[in-house]
C-alpha positions in Angstrom: 27.9 3.0 -8.2 28.1 6.2 -6.4 24.6 7.8 -7.7 24.5 11.4 -8.3 23.3 14.1 -5.6 20.0 14.6 -6.1 16.8 13.0 -5.8 17.6 9.5 -5.9 20.3 9.6 -3.3 18.2 11.6 -0.9 15.7 8.9 -1.5 18.0 6.3 -0.7 19.3 8.2 2.4 15.9 8.3 3.7 15.2 4.6 3.2 18.5 3.6 5.1 17.4 6.1 7.9 14.2 4.9 8.4 15.2 1.4 8.2 18.3 1.8 10.4 16.0 3.5 12.8 13.5 0.9 12.9 16.4 -1.7 12.8 18.0 -0.2 15.8 14.8 -0.6 17.6 14.8 -4.3 16.3 18.2 -5.2 17.6 17.4 -4.1 20.8 14.4 -6.3 20.6 16.3 -9.1 19.3 17.8 -9.2 23.1 15.0 -8.9 24.6 13.7 -12.0 22.2 16.7 -14.1 23.2 15.7 -13.8 26.8 11.7 -14.1 26.4 12.3 -16.9 23.8 14.5 -18.6 25.9 12.6 -18.3 29.4 9.3 -19.3 27.6 11.1 -22.4 25.9 12.6 -23.6 29.5 9.4 -22.8 30.9 6.8 -24.0 28.7 8.4 -26.3 26.0 7.5 -27.1 22.7 3.8 -27.9 23.7 3.2 -24.7 25.7 4.7 -22.2 22.7 2.1 -24.3 20.7 -0.6 -23.4 23.2 0.9 -19.5 23.1 1.2 -19.5 19.2 -2.9 -20.6 18.7 -3.8 -18.2 21.6 -1.9 -15.2 19.5 -3.6 -16.4 16.5 -7.1 -16.1 18.3 -6.2 -12.6 19.2 -4.7 -11.5 16.2 -7.6 -12.7 14.1 -10.3 -10.9 16.5 -8.2 -7.8 16.6 -8.3 -8.0 12.8 -11.9 -8.3 12.4 -13.0 -6.2 15.6 -10.8 -3.2 14.1 -12.1 -2.9 10.7 -8.8 -1.9 9.1 -9.2 1.4 10.2 -5.7 1.4 11.5 -3.9 0.8 7.9 -6.7 3.0 6.0 -6.0 5.7 8.5 -2.3 5.5 8.1 -3.1 6.0 4.3 -5.9 8.9 5.0 -3.3 10.9 7.2 -0.5 10.3 4.9 -2.5 11.4 1.6 -3.4 14.7 3.3 -1.1 17.6 2.9 1.3 18.2 5.9 0.0 21.6 6.3 -3.7 20.9 6.2 -3.9 20.2 10.1 -7.5 20.8 10.3 -8.3 18.2 8.0 -5.7 15.8 9.8 -7.1 16.5 13.1 -10.7 15.6 11.9 -9.4 12.0 10.6 -7.5 11.6 14.0 -10.7 12.4 16.0 -12.6 9.8 14.2 -9.9 7.6 14.4 -9.9 7.7 18.3 -13.3 7.6 18.6 -14.1 4.7 16.0 -11.5 2.8 17.4 -12.5 2.7 20.7 -16.0 1.6 20.0 -14.7 -1.1 17.6 -12.7 -2.4 20.6 -15.7 -2.6 22.9 -17.8 -4.5 20.3 -14.8 -7.1 19.5 -14.5 -7.6 23.3 -18.1 -8.5 23.7 -17.9 -11.0 20.8 -15.1 -12.5 21.7 -16.6 -13.0 24.9 -19.8 -14.4 23.7 -18.2 -17.0 21.8 -15.2 -17.9 23.9 -16.3 -21.1 24.6 -16.9 -22.4 21.1 -13.8 -20.9 19.6 -11.6 -23.0 22.6 -13.2 -26.1 21.6 -12.8 -25.7 18.0 -9.2 -24.7 18.4 -8.1 -27.0 21.0 -10.5 -29.5 20.4 -11.8 -29.3 24.5 -13.5 -26.5 26.4 -10.7 -26.4 29.1 -8.8 -23.2 27.4 -12.3 -21.5 27.6 -11.3 -18.8 30.4 -7.9 -18.2 28.3 -10.2 -17.1 25.4 -12.2 -15.2 27.7 -9.1 -13.1 28.9 -8.0 -12.3 25.2 -10.8 -10.5 25.0 -9.2 -7.6 26.7 -6.2 -7.7 24.8 -8.3 -7.4 21.6 -9.7 -4.1 23.1 -6.1 -3.0 24.4 -4.9 -3.8 20.6 -7.9 -2.2 18.8 -7.5 1.1 20.8 -3.7 1.5 20.3 -4.4 0.8 16.4 -6.1 4.2 16.1 -3.5 5.9 17.7 -0.5 4.0 16.3 -2.1 4.9 13.0 -1.5 8.8 13.5 2.1 8.1 14.6 2.8 6.2 11.3 0.9 8.3 9.1 2.7 11.2 10.3 5.7 9.6 9.7 7.1 9.4 13.0 9.6 6.9 13.1 11.4 7.6 16.2 8.4 6.8 18.2 7.5 4.1 16.4 10.8 2.6 17.1 10.7 3.5 20.9 7.2 1.9 21.0 8.8 -1.2 19.5 11.9 -1.2 22.2 9.4 -0.7 25.0 7.2 -3.4 23.8 10.3 -5.8 24.0 11.1 -4.8 27.2 7.7 -5.0 29.1 7.2 -8.7 27.2 10.4 -9.8 29.4 10.1 -7.9 32.6 6.1 -8.6 33.1 5.7 -11.6 30.7 8.1 -13.6 31.8 7.4 -13.5 35.5 3.5 -14.1 34.7 5.0 -17.2 33.1 7.2 -18.5 35.6 4.4 -18.0 38.6 1.6 -19.2 36.7 2.9 -21.7 34.1 0.9 -22.2 31.1 -2.4 -20.6 32.5 -0.4 -17.5 32.5 -0.2 -17.3 28.6 -3.5 -15.4 27.9 -2.3 -13.3 30.7 0.9 -12.1 29.6 -0.8 -11.4 26.3 -3.2 -9.1 27.7 -0.3 -7.6 29.6 1.5 -6.9 26.4 -1.7 -5.7 24.6 -2.0 -3.0 27.3 1.3 -2.4 27.1 1.1 -1.2 23.7 -1.8 0.9 24.3 -0.2 3.2 26.9 2.6 3.4 24.4 0.7 4.5 21.7 -1.6 6.7 23.6 1.5 8.3 25.3 3.6 9.1 21.9 0.5 10.1 19.7 -0.2 12.5 22.4 3.1 14.1 21.7 2.2 14.9 18.2 0.8 18.5 18.2 -2.8 18.2 16.5 -5.3 21.0 17.6 -8.6 20.0 18.4 -11.4 20.9 15.7 -15.2 20.6 15.9 -16.4 18.1 14.3 -20.1 18.2 13.1 -21.8 14.8 12.4 -21.8 15.2 8.8 -17.8 15.6 8.5 -17.8 12.5 11.1 -19.9 10.6 8.8 -18.1 11.6 6.1 -14.3 10.6 7.4 -15.8 7.0 8.9 -17.1 6.0 5.6 -13.8 6.9 3.9 -11.9 5.1 6.6 -14.2 2.1 6.3 -14.4 1.8 2.5 -10.8 0.9 2.3 -10.6 -0.4 5.8 -12.8 -3.3 5.4 -10.6 -4.3 2.4 -7.6 -4.3 4.9 -9.6 -5.7 7.4 -10.4 -8.8 4.9 -6.7 -8.9 3.9 -5.8 -9.0 7.4 -8.3 -11.8 8.5 -6.9 -13.9 5.4 -3.4 -13.4 6.5 -4.0 -14.1 10.1 -6.5 -16.8 9.3 -4.3 -18.5 7.0 -1.9 -18.6 9.5 -4.3 -19.9 12.3 -5.3 -22.5 9.5 -1.7 -23.8 9.4 -1.1 -23.9 13.0 -4.5 -26.0 13.4 -3.0 -28.5 10.3 0.4 -29.1 12.2 -1.1 -29.5 15.4 -4.3 -31.5 14.3 -1.9 -33.5 12.2 1.4 -33.7 14.2 0.1 -32.6 17.9 1.0 -29.2 20.0 4.7 -30.2 20.1 5.0 -29.8 16.5 2.7 -26.5 16.6 5.3 -25.0 19.3 8.4 -26.1 16.5 6.9 -24.3 13.7 5.8 -21.4 15.9 9.6 -21.3 16.9 10.7 -21.6 13.7 8.3 -18.7 12.0 9.4 -16.3 15.2 13.2 -16.6 14.2 12.7 -16.7 10.4 11.0 -13.3 10.6 13.2 -11.9 13.2 15.9 -10.6 10.9 13.9 -9.8 7.8 11.2 -8.1 10.3 12.6 -4.8 10.7 13.2 -4.5 6.9 9.5 -5.1 6.4 8.3 -3.2 9.4 10.3 -0.1 8.0 8.2 -0.4 4.7 5.1 -0.2 6.5 6.4 2.9 8.5 8.0 5.0 6.3 8.1 3.7 3.0 4.2 3.1 2.5 3.5 6.8 3.6 6.0 8.3 0.9 4.8 6.2 -1.7 1.3 7.0 -0.7 2.2 10.8 -1.4 3.2 10.3 -4.8 0.8 7.8 -5.9 -0.5 9.5 -9.2 2.8 9.5 -10.6 3.5 6.4 -12.1 7.1 6.6 -12.6 7.9 8.0 -9.3 6.1 5.2 -7.7 8.3 2.6 -9.9 11.4 4.4 -8.8 10.9 4.3 -5.1 9.7 0.7 -5.5 13.0 0.1 -6.9 14.9 1.6 -4.7 13.6 0.4 -1.7 13.8 -3.3 -3.2 17.5 -2.7 -3.6 18.2 -1.3 -0.3 16.2 -4.2 1.4 17.9 -6.9 -0.7 21.5 -5.7 0.2 20.5 -5.3 3.8 18.5 -8.7 4.3 20.3 -10.9 1.9 23.6 -11.6 4.4 21.3 -11.9 7.4 19.0 -14.2 6.0 21.9 -16.7 4.5 23.6 -16.5 8.1 20.1 -17.4 9.7 19.7 -20.2 7.3 23.3 -21.5 7.8 23.5 -21.6 11.3 20.1 -22.5 11.9 21.2 -25.0 14.6 23.0 -22.8 16.7 20.2 -19.9 16.5 17.5 -22.2 17.3 19.7 -23.4 20.6 20.4 -19.8 21.7 17.0 -18.5 21.2 15.1 -21.6 22.3 16.4 -24.7 23.6 17.6 -28.5 22.6 14.5 -29.6 22.3 13.6 -27.2 19.6 16.2 -28.6 17.4 13.2 -30.3 15.0 12.5 -26.7 14.0 15.7 -26.2 12.3 14.4 -27.3 8.7 11.5 -25.5 9.2 13.6 -22.6 9.8 15.7 -22.8 6.5 12.7 -23.2 4.5 11.2 -20.0 5.9 14.6 -18.2 5.3 14.3 -18.9 1.8 10.4 -17.9 1.7 11.6 -14.5 3.2 14.2 -13.9 0.7 11.3 -13.7 -2.0 9.2 -11.9 0.7 11.7 -9.0 0.8 11.8 -9.2 -3.0 7.6 -9.0 -3.5 6.6 -6.6 -0.6 7.8 -3.2 -2.0 5.7 -4.2 -5.3 2.8 -5.1 -3.3 2.7 -1.4 -1.8 2.1 -0.2 -5.1 -1.6 -1.7 -4.9 -2.0 -0.1 -1.4 -0.7 3.4 -2.2 -3.0 3.4 -5.3 -6.1 2.3 -3.1 -6.9 -0.5 -5.9 -9.3 -2.4 -3.2 -10.4 -5.1 -5.8 -7.2 -6.2 -6.9 -5.6 -6.1 -3.5 -8.7 -8.1 -1.9 -8.3 -10.7 -4.4 -4.8 -11.2 -4.4 -5.0 -11.5 -0.8 -7.6 -14.0 -1.1 -5.3 -16.0 -3.7 -2.5 -16.0 -1.6 -4.6 -17.3 1.3 -5.7 -20.1 -0.6 -2.3 -21.0 -2.1 -0.6 -21.0 1.5 -3.4 -23.2 3.3 -3.6 -25.3 0.6 0.1 -26.0 0.5 0.4 -26.5 3.9 -2.6 -29.1 3.9 -0.6 -31.2 0.9 3.0 -30.7 2.5 2.5 -31.0 6.2 0.8 -34.9 5.9 3.6 -35.4 3.3 6.3 -33.9 5.3 5.3 -33.4 8.5 6.0 -29.7 10.2 8.7 -29.2 7.7 6.3 -29.1 5.3 4.4 -25.7 6.8 7.9 -24.3 6.0 7.9 -25.6 2.4 4.4 -24.2 2.0 5.5 -20.7 2.9 8.5 -21.0 0.5 5.9 -22.1 -2.2 3.5 -19.3 -1.1 6.3 -16.6 -2.1 7.3 -18.7 -5.4 3.9 -17.5 -6.4 2.9 -14.6 -4.9 6.4 -12.8 -6.3 5.4 -13.6 -9.9 1.8 -12.5 -9.3 2.7 -9.0 -7.8 5.2 -8.7 -10.5 2.7 -9.2 -13.2 0.3 -6.7 -11.8 2.6 -3.8 -11.0 3.5 -4.5 -15.0 -0.1 -3.9 -15.6 -0.7 -1.2 -13.0 2.1 1.2 -13.3 4.0 -0.4 -16.1 6.6 -1.7 -13.6 10.0 -3.2 -14.3 12.8 -4.3 -12.2 15.9 -1.7 -12.5 19.3 -3.1 -13.9 20.6 -3.1 -10.5 18.0 -5.3 -9.1 18.0 -7.2 -11.6 21.8 -8.3 -11.0 20.7 -8.2 -7.2 17.6 -10.8 -7.7 19.6 -13.2 -10.1 22.7 -13.2 -7.9 21.0 -13.3 -3.9 18.2 -16.2 -5.0 20.6 -18.8 -6.4 23.2 -18.6 -3.8 20.5 -18.7 -1.1 19.1 -21.8 -3.0 22.9 -23.0 -3.2 23.6 -23.0 0.7 19.8 -24.6 1.3 20.7 -27.4 -1.2 24.2 -27.8 0.3 22.4 -28.9 3.4 20.4 -31.2 2.0 23.6 -32.8 -0.1 26.9 -32.5 2.2 28.2 -33.6 5.6 26.9 -30.5 8.2 30.5 -29.2 8.6 31.0 -28.9 4.9 27.9 -27.5 4.5 28.3 -25.0 7.4 31.7 -23.9 6.3 30.5 -23.1 2.8 27.2 -21.2 4.0 29.6 -18.8 6.0 32.0 -18.4 3.6 29.1 -17.4 1.3 27.5 -15.3 3.9 30.6 -13.0 4.3 31.3 -12.8 1.0 27.6 -11.5 0.4 28.0 -9.0 3.5 30.9 -7.6 2.1 29.3 -7.2 -1.1 26.3 -5.6 0.5 28.5 -3.1 2.4 30.4 -2.3 -0.7 27.2 -1.4 -2.6 25.8 0.6 0.5 28.9 2.2 0.6 28.3 3.3 -2.9 24.5 4.8 -2.6 25.2 6.8 0.7 27.4 9.5 1.8 30.5 8.9 4.0 29.1 10.7 6.9 26.3 8.3 7.6 29.0 5.7 8.6 31.3 5.5 11.4 34.6 7.4 11.3 36.6 4.4 12.0 35.1 2.5 9.0 35.3 5.4 6.2 38.8 4.2 5.1 37.5 0.7 4.5 33.9 2.2 2.8 36.4 4.5 0.7 38.4 1.4 -0.4 35.2 -0.4 -1.3 34.0 2.3 -3.1 37.3 2.4 -5.4 37.5 -1.1 -6.0 
């Protein structure tokens, strides 16, 4: 299966390099997450984790609305410019920085103004008003950081993004955990503000290392660039609001139906379900999206890149998600505590949904790269309606596990929708390799999930581990056929060579 040396093999190499770079930082962050989550679980318990999840949702929604999507639209603006046109890039960057600061101040003021009603609506009591007021500072730092991070991502400075991720994880442990230790639940909002400040400092430091000349910016050019950012940014903002808003709504449904304890269980499962797949999804946004934008006028090239990204993503994500699904009780105990075992069933449903998400996400980037605002917006509206609607139906019937089932149902529907849209938009079709992978990995994941519903725990776990090992070896063999030998450590090259020949 070794591809011919040329554009395709170079593209596979770029995909894996960026994914591994982001993945390397994610592995370090996993270690930080184990420490942070374990400490938070012991200090706060499921109910405290539920409060933290709701605070995070408020901050995320506020930041999304205040930012007006200029972070994401800025990435596209920078990526679409010829890298040699430093003047135009400098103009976009200058506008991004100024506008993001202004929007950060506006977002802070609005959240301060409405903090009391937001706290009452979210928690059913005004006692969390001071915490919501503190979150207004987090909103400023997040929006301001987004304007600078857009430059780093648009220029595809993957190493800086990886370092920012690692420093964020480190800061969350060395500062966030002591804050919760000394202040308890009232320190949750303070820890979120501290994390946002760290993100701002990191984005400022790494963005200033990119050599962008200072250029004079006339009022006319400022308005032109601002208008261009807002035209697509408003759509990104609406999309982000729908995504964050649906997550907020689902947490409210879970907490109102089963209490903050159940909301904490859902949050724990959500965090773990996205932990392994997260680095692959993050790599898509940091490197794949700018690359796809650069060739967005060429449908054939777009489709090729999407197929290559999908193939590598499935090979990397499949074994890990199946292993997480299998070892869900142990993973939950490792990252949290025995008090969170009620989240195991939720985690398994989320793992199934994440497998579909890995398949669907690369296709969705076609719409973003093409700048198809209307299609992108209405697909996001539909996704939010389906997700919240399924949660509204499933949570009363199945408890907190219904929220995990709703996530899986969302991606069953969303995967089909994205494929149909891409077929009409660029005449997209799965490559033969991807058709084989999808028709193998998805049923295998369903088989492992079903085993835990039908078999004793030890039998289902044994079967799951056996399948995870087989799938892992198969994925390694396929990746060995896609990449040159020098990409791998010398110690395993003989094994990979034997795999290639097998």
